[in-house]
A tleap script that builds the chain and sets N, CA, C and O, in Angstrom:
source leaprc.protein.ff14SB
mol = sequence {
  NMET ALA GLU ALA PRO PRO SER LEU LEU ASP
  TYR PRO SER PRO PHE PRO ILE LYS VAL MET
  GLY ALA ALA VAL GLU GLY PHE GLU GLN ALA
  VAL ILE ALA VAL ALA ARG GLN PHE ASP PRO
  ASP PHE ASP ALA SER THR ILE GLU ARG ARG
  PRO SER GLY LYS GLY ASN TYR LEU GLY LEU
  THR ILE THR VAL THR ALA THR SER ARG GLU
  GLN LEU ASP GLU LEU TYR ARG THR LEU SER
  THR HIE PRO MET VAL LYS VAL VAL CLEU
}
set mol.1.N position { 63.904 -135.741 -54.645 }
set mol.1.CA position { 63.054 -136.020 -55.773 }
set mol.1.C position { 63.760 -135.555 -57.041 }
set mol.1.O position { 64.264 -134.433 -57.093 }
set mol.2.N position { 63.800 -136.393 -58.047 }
set mol.2.CA position { 64.507 -136.093 -59.292 }
set mol.2.C position { 63.731 -135.076 -60.123 }
set mol.2.O position { 62.500 -135.063 -60.134 }
set mol.3.N position { 64.483 -134.228 -60.816 }
set mol.3.CA position { 63.845 -133.257 -61.702 }
set mol.3.C position { 63.435 -133.945 -62.994 }
set mol.3.O position { 64.046 -134.928 -63.413 }
set mol.4.N position { 62.385 -133.409 -63.621 }
set mol.4.CA position { 61.949 -133.944 -64.910 }
set mol.4.C position { 63.010 -133.625 -65.955 }
set mol.4.O position { 63.651 -132.576 -65.886 }
set mol.5.N position { 63.204 -134.527 -66.929 }
set mol.5.CA position { 64.178 -134.244 -67.984 }
set mol.5.C position { 63.734 -133.038 -68.809 }
set mol.5.O position { 62.541 -132.739 -68.867 }
set mol.6.N position { 64.677 -132.342 -69.447 }
set mol.6.CA position { 64.287 -131.187 -70.240 }
set mol.6.C position { 63.399 -131.612 -71.408 }
set mol.6.O position { 63.516 -132.722 -71.926 }
set mol.7.N position { 62.521 -130.717 -71.804 }
set mol.7.CA position { 61.596 -131.008 -72.897 }
set mol.7.C position { 62.320 -130.942 -74.235 }
set mol.7.O position { 63.209 -130.114 -74.434 }
set mol.8.N position { 61.928 -131.823 -75.147 }
set mol.8.CA position { 62.478 -131.786 -76.496 }
set mol.8.C position { 61.741 -130.771 -77.365 }
set mol.8.O position { 62.187 -130.443 -78.464 }
set mol.9.N position { 60.620 -130.282 -76.867 }
set mol.9.CA position { 59.827 -129.298 -77.603 }
set mol.9.C position { 59.920 -127.936 -76.939 }
set mol.9.O position { 60.044 -127.822 -75.719 }
set mol.10.N position { 59.857 -126.921 -77.760 }
set mol.10.CA position { 59.671 -125.567 -77.248 }
set mol.10.C position { 58.182 -125.284 -77.316 }
set mol.10.O position { 57.548 -125.515 -78.346 }
set mol.11.N position { 57.625 -124.788 -76.229 }
set mol.11.CA position { 56.191 -124.496 -76.196 }
set mol.11.C position { 55.977 -123.002 -76.291 }
set mol.11.O position { 56.769 -122.235 -75.743 }
set mol.12.N position { 54.918 -122.562 -76.977 }
set mol.12.CA position { 53.997 -123.351 -77.786 }
set mol.12.C position { 54.644 -123.774 -79.107 }
set mol.12.O position { 55.558 -123.126 -79.615 }
set mol.13.N position { 54.131 -124.889 -79.641 }
set mol.13.CA position { 54.701 -125.447 -80.863 }
set mol.13.C position { 53.642 -126.243 -81.615 }
set mol.13.O position { 52.822 -126.911 -80.986 }
set mol.14.N position { 53.638 -126.187 -82.961 }
set mol.14.CA position { 52.716 -127.050 -83.701 }
set mol.14.C position { 53.115 -128.510 -83.509 }
set mol.14.O position { 54.300 -128.841 -83.561 }
set mol.15.N position { 52.143 -129.375 -83.290 }
set mol.15.CA position { 52.429 -130.768 -82.995 }
set mol.15.C position { 51.442 -131.667 -83.735 }
set mol.15.O position { 50.249 -131.650 -83.432 }
set mol.16.N position { 51.929 -132.463 -84.715 }
set mol.16.CA position { 51.025 -133.350 -85.459 }
set mol.16.C position { 50.722 -134.635 -84.694 }
set mol.16.O position { 51.597 -135.205 -84.041 }
set mol.17.N position { 49.484 -135.078 -84.784 }
set mol.17.CA position { 49.030 -136.312 -84.149 }
set mol.17.C position { 48.228 -137.104 -85.182 }
set mol.17.O position { 47.344 -136.557 -85.840 }
set mol.18.N position { 48.542 -138.391 -85.320 }
set mol.18.CA position { 47.799 -139.251 -86.234 }
set mol.18.C position { 46.732 -139.996 -85.436 }
set mol.18.O position { 47.006 -140.583 -84.389 }
set mol.19.N position { 45.507 -139.954 -85.963 }
set mol.19.CA position { 44.372 -140.588 -85.303 }
set mol.19.C position { 43.680 -141.487 -86.322 }
set mol.19.O position { 43.352 -141.046 -87.423 }
set mol.20.N position { 43.458 -142.751 -85.954 }
set mol.20.CA position { 42.803 -143.674 -86.873 }
set mol.20.C position { 41.550 -144.259 -86.260 }
set mol.20.O position { 41.490 -144.557 -85.067 }
set mol.21.N position { 40.543 -144.417 -87.121 }
set mol.21.CA position { 39.283 -145.002 -86.679 }
set mol.21.C position { 38.497 -145.492 -87.873 }
set mol.21.O position { 38.916 -145.333 -89.019 }
set mol.22.N position { 37.352 -146.091 -87.595 }
set mol.22.CA position { 36.482 -146.568 -88.666 }
set mol.22.C position { 35.970 -145.370 -89.459 }
set mol.22.O position { 35.688 -144.310 -88.902 }
set mol.23.N position { 35.859 -145.562 -90.761 }
set mol.23.CA position { 35.371 -144.491 -91.641 }
set mol.23.C position { 33.851 -144.428 -91.523 }
set mol.23.O position { 33.120 -144.899 -92.395 }
set mol.24.N position { 33.401 -143.839 -90.433 }
set mol.24.CA position { 31.966 -143.729 -90.175 }
set mol.24.C position { 31.600 -142.265 -89.979 }
set mol.24.O position { 32.443 -141.430 -89.650 }
set mol.25.N position { 30.320 -141.976 -90.190 }
set mol.25.CA position { 29.837 -140.616 -89.999 }
set mol.25.C position { 30.087 -140.185 -88.559 }
set mol.25.O position { 29.787 -140.920 -87.618 }
set mol.26.N position { 30.630 -139.006 -88.403 }
set mol.26.CA position { 30.861 -138.453 -87.073 }
set mol.26.C position { 32.276 -138.649 -86.548 }
set mol.26.O position { 32.653 -138.000 -85.572 }
set mol.27.N position { 33.075 -139.526 -87.165 }
set mol.27.CA position { 34.434 -139.769 -86.662 }
set mol.27.C position { 35.279 -138.500 -86.724 }
set mol.27.O position { 35.866 -138.092 -85.722 }
set mol.28.N position { 35.341 -137.881 -87.893 }
set mol.28.CA position { 36.169 -136.678 -88.026 }
set mol.28.C position { 35.670 -135.562 -87.109 }
set mol.28.O position { 36.477 -134.860 -86.500 }
set mol.29.N position { 34.364 -135.390 -87.005 }
set mol.29.CA position { 33.814 -134.348 -86.134 }
set mol.29.C position { 34.154 -134.615 -84.666 }
set mol.29.O position { 34.401 -133.680 -83.904 }
set mol.30.N position { 34.166 -135.889 -84.272 }
set mol.30.CA position { 34.515 -136.239 -82.887 }
set mol.30.C position { 35.970 -135.891 -82.600 }
set mol.30.O position { 36.283 -135.376 -81.527 }
set mol.31.N position { 36.865 -136.170 -83.551 }
set mol.31.CA position { 38.281 -135.854 -83.374 }
set mol.31.C position { 38.472 -134.337 -83.306 }
set mol.31.O position { 39.257 -133.846 -82.495 }
set mol.32.N position { 37.762 -133.602 -84.148 }
set mol.32.CA position { 37.837 -132.134 -84.128 }
set mol.32.C position { 37.385 -131.606 -82.766 }
set mol.32.O position { 38.021 -130.715 -82.202 }
set mol.33.N position { 36.294 -132.152 -82.242 }
set mol.33.CA position { 35.778 -131.690 -80.949 }
set mol.33.C position { 36.805 -131.903 -79.841 }
set mol.33.O position { 36.992 -131.027 -78.996 }
set mol.34.N position { 37.474 -133.060 -79.837 }
set mol.34.CA position { 38.499 -133.328 -78.821 }
set mol.34.C position { 39.675 -132.379 -79.015 }
set mol.34.O position { 40.180 -131.813 -78.045 }
set mol.35.N position { 40.116 -132.201 -80.257 }
set mol.35.CA position { 41.242 -131.299 -80.523 }
set mol.35.C position { 40.945 -129.896 -79.995 }
set mol.35.O position { 41.816 -129.252 -79.410 }
set mol.36.N position { 39.728 -129.430 -80.199 }
set mol.36.CA position { 39.368 -128.066 -79.766 }
set mol.36.C position { 39.245 -127.949 -78.251 }
set mol.36.O position { 39.333 -126.845 -77.715 }
set mol.37.N position { 39.044 -129.054 -77.553 }
set mol.37.CA position { 39.046 -129.010 -76.081 }
set mol.37.C position { 40.422 -128.600 -75.567 }
set mol.37.O position { 40.539 -127.927 -74.543 }
set mol.38.N position { 41.460 -129.013 -76.292 }
set mol.38.CA position { 42.825 -128.784 -75.848 }
set mol.38.C position { 43.509 -127.644 -76.601 }
set mol.38.O position { 44.505 -127.097 -76.128 }
set mol.39.N position { 42.977 -127.286 -77.771 }
set mol.39.CA position { 43.499 -126.183 -78.584 }
set mol.39.C position { 42.302 -125.458 -79.189 }
set mol.39.O position { 41.869 -125.787 -80.293 }
set mol.40.N position { 41.763 -124.465 -78.464 }
set mol.40.CA position { 40.563 -123.776 -78.938 }
set mol.40.C position { 40.717 -123.146 -80.327 }
set mol.40.O position { 39.721 -122.912 -81.011 }
set mol.41.N position { 41.943 -122.872 -80.743 }
set mol.41.CA position { 42.174 -122.267 -82.059 }
set mol.41.C position { 42.464 -123.313 -83.139 }
set mol.41.O position { 42.885 -122.959 -84.241 }
set mol.42.N position { 42.243 -124.597 -82.835 }
set mol.42.CA position { 42.507 -125.653 -83.814 }
set mol.42.C position { 41.764 -125.370 -85.123 }
set mol.42.O position { 40.569 -125.073 -85.115 }
set mol.43.N position { 42.478 -125.466 -86.240 }
set mol.43.CA position { 41.924 -125.186 -87.564 }
set mol.43.C position { 41.651 -126.506 -88.285 }
set mol.43.O position { 42.576 -127.171 -88.751 }
set mol.44.N position { 40.386 -126.874 -88.371 }
set mol.44.CA position { 40.003 -128.152 -88.980 }
set mol.44.C position { 40.360 -128.227 -90.461 }
set mol.44.O position { 40.441 -129.322 -91.019 }
set mol.45.N position { 40.574 -127.086 -91.103 }
set mol.45.CA position { 40.914 -127.113 -92.538 }
set mol.45.C position { 42.331 -127.653 -92.763 }
set mol.45.O position { 42.706 -127.929 -93.902 }
set mol.46.N position { 43.117 -127.806 -91.704 }
set mol.46.CA position { 44.486 -128.316 -91.841 }
set mol.46.C position { 44.569 -129.835 -91.702 }
set mol.46.O position { 45.657 -130.401 -91.807 }
set mol.47.N position { 43.449 -130.500 -91.470 }
set mol.47.CA position { 43.458 -131.954 -91.284 }
set mol.47.C position { 43.864 -132.644 -92.579 }
set mol.47.O position { 43.372 -132.316 -93.658 }
set mol.48.N position { 44.773 -133.608 -92.450 }
set mol.48.CA position { 45.136 -134.466 -93.571 }
set mol.48.C position { 44.368 -135.774 -93.414 }
set mol.48.O position { 44.360 -136.373 -92.338 }
set mol.49.N position { 43.721 -136.212 -94.496 }
set mol.49.CA position { 42.894 -137.417 -94.464 }
set mol.49.C position { 43.493 -138.504 -95.341 }
set mol.49.O position { 43.924 -138.243 -96.465 }
set mol.50.N position { 43.516 -139.735 -94.815 }
set mol.50.CA position { 44.005 -140.873 -95.591 }
set mol.50.C position { 43.078 -142.066 -95.359 }
set mol.50.O position { 43.140 -142.709 -94.311 }
set mol.51.N position { 42.220 -142.359 -96.336 }
set mol.51.CA position { 41.371 -143.547 -96.184 }
set mol.51.C position { 42.190 -144.820 -96.398 }
set mol.51.O position { 43.188 -144.811 -97.120 }
set mol.52.N position { 41.762 -145.905 -95.770 }
set mol.52.CA position { 42.432 -147.188 -95.975 }
set mol.52.C position { 42.139 -147.688 -97.389 }
set mol.52.O position { 41.262 -147.161 -98.074 }
set mol.53.N position { 42.871 -148.694 -97.811 }
set mol.53.CA position { 42.734 -149.228 -99.161 }
set mol.53.C position { 41.309 -149.628 -99.509 }
set mol.53.O position { 40.848 -149.382 -100.623 }
set mol.54.N position { 40.615 -150.238 -98.569 }
set mol.54.CA position { 39.237 -150.673 -98.817 }
set mol.54.C position { 38.214 -149.644 -98.341 }
set mol.54.O position { 37.009 -149.836 -98.504 }
set mol.55.N position { 38.698 -148.557 -97.756 }
set mol.55.CA position { 37.788 -147.503 -97.314 }
set mol.55.C position { 37.082 -147.780 -96.003 }
set mol.55.O position { 36.147 -147.065 -95.643 }
set mol.56.N position { 37.513 -148.811 -95.278 }
set mol.56.CA position { 36.867 -149.135 -93.998 }
set mol.56.C position { 37.362 -148.255 -92.855 }
set mol.56.O position { 36.654 -148.054 -91.868 }
set mol.57.N position { 38.578 -147.733 -92.991 }
set mol.57.CA position { 39.180 -146.919 -91.938 }
set mol.57.C position { 39.623 -145.586 -92.498 }
set mol.57.O position { 39.830 -145.432 -93.701 }
set mol.58.N position { 39.763 -144.626 -91.600 }
set mol.58.CA position { 40.212 -143.302 -91.992 }
set mol.58.C position { 41.322 -142.873 -91.050 }
set mol.58.O position { 41.170 -142.928 -89.830 }
set mol.59.N position { 42.438 -142.447 -91.622 }
set mol.59.CA position { 43.532 -141.892 -90.843 }
set mol.59.C position { 43.496 -140.382 -90.953 }
set mol.59.O position { 43.422 -139.835 -92.054 }
set mol.60.N position { 43.549 -139.715 -89.829 }
set mol.60.CA position { 43.562 -138.253 -89.794 }
set mol.60.C position { 44.861 -137.793 -89.162 }
set mol.60.O position { 45.297 -138.354 -88.156 }
set mol.61.N position { 45.478 -136.784 -89.738 }
set mol.61.CA position { 46.603 -136.119 -89.076 }
set mol.61.C position { 46.109 -134.738 -88.690 }
set mol.61.O position { 45.784 -133.911 -89.542 }
set mol.62.N position { 46.059 -134.508 -87.381 }
set mol.62.CA position { 45.661 -133.196 -86.868 }
set mol.62.C position { 46.916 -132.523 -86.325 }
set mol.62.O position { 47.793 -133.187 -85.772 }
set mol.63.N position { 46.999 -131.226 -86.481 }
set mol.63.CA position { 48.134 -130.480 -85.936 }
set mol.63.C position { 47.596 -129.472 -84.933 }
set mol.63.O position { 46.922 -128.505 -85.288 }
set mol.64.N position { 47.913 -129.727 -83.671 }
set mol.64.CA position { 47.464 -128.847 -82.593 }
set mol.64.C position { 48.624 -127.967 -82.141 }
set mol.64.O position { 49.786 -128.264 -82.417 }
set mol.65.N position { 48.304 -126.904 -81.457 }
set mol.65.CA position { 49.338 -126.074 -80.841 }
set mol.65.C position { 49.587 -126.617 -79.444 }
set mol.65.O position { 48.755 -126.481 -78.547 }
set mol.66.N position { 50.751 -127.235 -79.278 }
set mol.66.CA position { 51.111 -127.817 -77.986 }
set mol.66.C position { 51.606 -126.711 -77.064 }
set mol.66.O position { 52.477 -125.923 -77.430 }
set mol.67.N position { 51.039 -126.665 -75.870 }
set mol.67.CA position { 51.440 -125.637 -74.904 }
set mol.67.C position { 52.191 -126.223 -73.707 }
set mol.67.O position { 52.843 -125.491 -72.963 }
set mol.68.N position { 52.098 -127.559 -73.520 }
set mol.68.CA position { 52.818 -128.207 -72.414 }
set mol.68.C position { 52.801 -129.721 -72.611 }
set mol.68.O position { 51.992 -130.251 -73.373 }
set mol.69.N position { 53.688 -130.392 -71.928 }
set mol.69.CA position { 53.705 -131.854 -71.956 }
set mol.69.C position { 52.414 -132.401 -71.358 }
set mol.69.O position { 51.874 -133.396 -71.841 }
set mol.70.N position { 51.929 -131.760 -70.327 }
set mol.70.CA position { 50.697 -132.198 -69.673 }
set mol.70.C position { 49.513 -132.114 -70.635 }
set mol.70.O position { 48.669 -133.009 -70.669 }
set mol.71.N position { 49.456 -131.032 -71.416 }
set mol.71.CA position { 48.377 -130.869 -72.392 }
set mol.71.C position { 48.423 -132.015 -73.411 }
set mol.71.O position { 47.391 -132.614 -73.713 }
set mol.72.N position { 49.607 -132.320 -73.936 }
set mol.72.CA position { 49.734 -133.392 -74.927 }
set mol.72.C position { 49.380 -134.743 -74.323 }
set mol.72.O position { 48.697 -135.542 -74.963 }
set mol.73.N position { 49.833 -135.012 -73.104 }
set mol.73.CA position { 49.511 -136.278 -72.445 }
set mol.73.C position { 48.002 -136.444 -72.303 }
set mol.73.O position { 47.458 -137.512 -72.584 }
set mol.74.N position { 47.336 -135.389 -71.870 }
set mol.74.CA position { 45.884 -135.458 -71.671 }
set mol.74.C position { 45.147 -135.566 -73.007 }
set mol.74.O position { 44.136 -136.262 -73.100 }
set mol.75.N position { 45.639 -134.892 -74.026 }
set mol.75.CA position { 45.042 -134.990 -75.359 }
set mol.75.C position { 45.151 -136.420 -75.884 }
set mol.75.O position { 44.171 -136.974 -76.381 }
set mol.76.N position { 46.343 -137.023 -75.775 }
set mol.76.CA position { 46.527 -138.417 -76.197 }
set mol.76.C position { 45.605 -139.345 -75.406 }
set mol.76.O position { 44.985 -140.244 -75.974 }
set mol.77.N position { 45.518 -139.125 -74.106 }
set mol.77.CA position { 44.681 -139.966 -73.252 }
set mol.77.C position { 43.211 -139.848 -73.654 }
set mol.77.O position { 42.503 -140.852 -73.725 }
set mol.78.N position { 42.761 -138.639 -73.913 }
set mol.78.CA position { 41.364 -138.412 -74.284 }
set mol.78.C position { 41.051 -139.035 -75.636 }
set mol.78.O position { 40.018 -139.682 -75.803 }
set mol.79.N position { 41.948 -138.838 -76.606 }
set mol.79.CA position { 41.730 -139.453 -77.922 }
set mol.79.C position { 41.761 -140.973 -77.831 }
set mol.79.O position { 40.918 -141.648 -78.423 }
set mol.80.N position { 42.722 -141.514 -77.098 }
set mol.80.CA position { 42.899 -142.971 -77.011 }
set mol.80.C position { 41.697 -143.664 -76.370 }
set mol.80.O position { 41.417 -144.821 -76.685 }
set mol.81.N position { 40.994 -142.988 -75.493 }
set mol.81.CA position { 39.863 -143.597 -74.805 }
set mol.81.C position { 38.531 -143.290 -75.493 }
set mol.81.O position { 37.485 -143.768 -75.053 }
set mol.82.N position { 38.558 -142.500 -76.564 }
set mol.82.CA position { 37.318 -142.189 -77.287 }
set mol.82.C position { 36.820 -143.453 -77.994 }
set mol.82.O position { 37.613 -144.149 -78.628 }
set mol.83.N position { 35.537 -143.759 -77.900 }
set mol.83.CA position { 35.028 -145.005 -78.494 }
set mol.83.C position { 35.153 -145.100 -80.017 }
set mol.83.O position { 35.133 -146.206 -80.557 }
set mol.84.N position { 35.279 -143.988 -80.713 }
set mol.84.CA position { 35.388 -144.037 -82.170 }
set mol.84.C position { 36.831 -144.155 -82.652 }
set mol.84.O position { 37.077 -144.396 -83.834 }
set mol.85.N position { 37.778 -143.985 -81.740 }
set mol.85.CA position { 39.205 -143.969 -82.110 }
set mol.85.C position { 39.810 -145.349 -81.865 }
set mol.85.O position { 39.625 -145.946 -80.805 }
set mol.86.N position { 40.539 -145.844 -82.873 }
set mol.86.CA position { 41.210 -147.145 -82.756 }
set mol.86.C position { 42.681 -146.991 -82.351 }
set mol.86.O position { 43.169 -147.745 -81.509 }
set mol.87.N position { 43.396 -146.015 -82.946 }
set mol.87.CA position { 44.824 -145.842 -82.717 }
set mol.87.C position { 45.161 -144.356 -82.693 }
set mol.87.O position { 44.600 -143.572 -83.458 }
set mol.88.N position { 46.085 -143.975 -81.807 }
set mol.88.CA position { 46.614 -142.605 -81.774 }
set mol.88.C position { 48.132 -142.701 -81.792 }
set mol.88.O position { 48.723 -143.406 -80.974 }
set mol.89.N position { 48.758 -142.000 -82.716 }
set mol.89.CA position { 50.221 -142.008 -82.815 }
set mol.89.C position { 50.735 -140.575 -82.762 }
set mol.89.O position { 51.943 -140.349 -82.829 }
savepdb mol mol.pdb
quit
């Protein structure tokens, strides 16, 4: 069985994630709740917000403390399947 390739990140490490969804009430709070499931110390005051030109969508950049590749994979999976989230980068 082949070994996994070495990680490009040193853990723990701050890791930014861009999350986009409709600019509706509860979107940012939903993203915060998911972030805190995977990083209990997540600081919501660090969120960067970028509304779309017409204000229909909101882009959020959250920075979580990554502790493992598995944690990041599960965080991406959870965000990507959330009904309020359109895109995760």
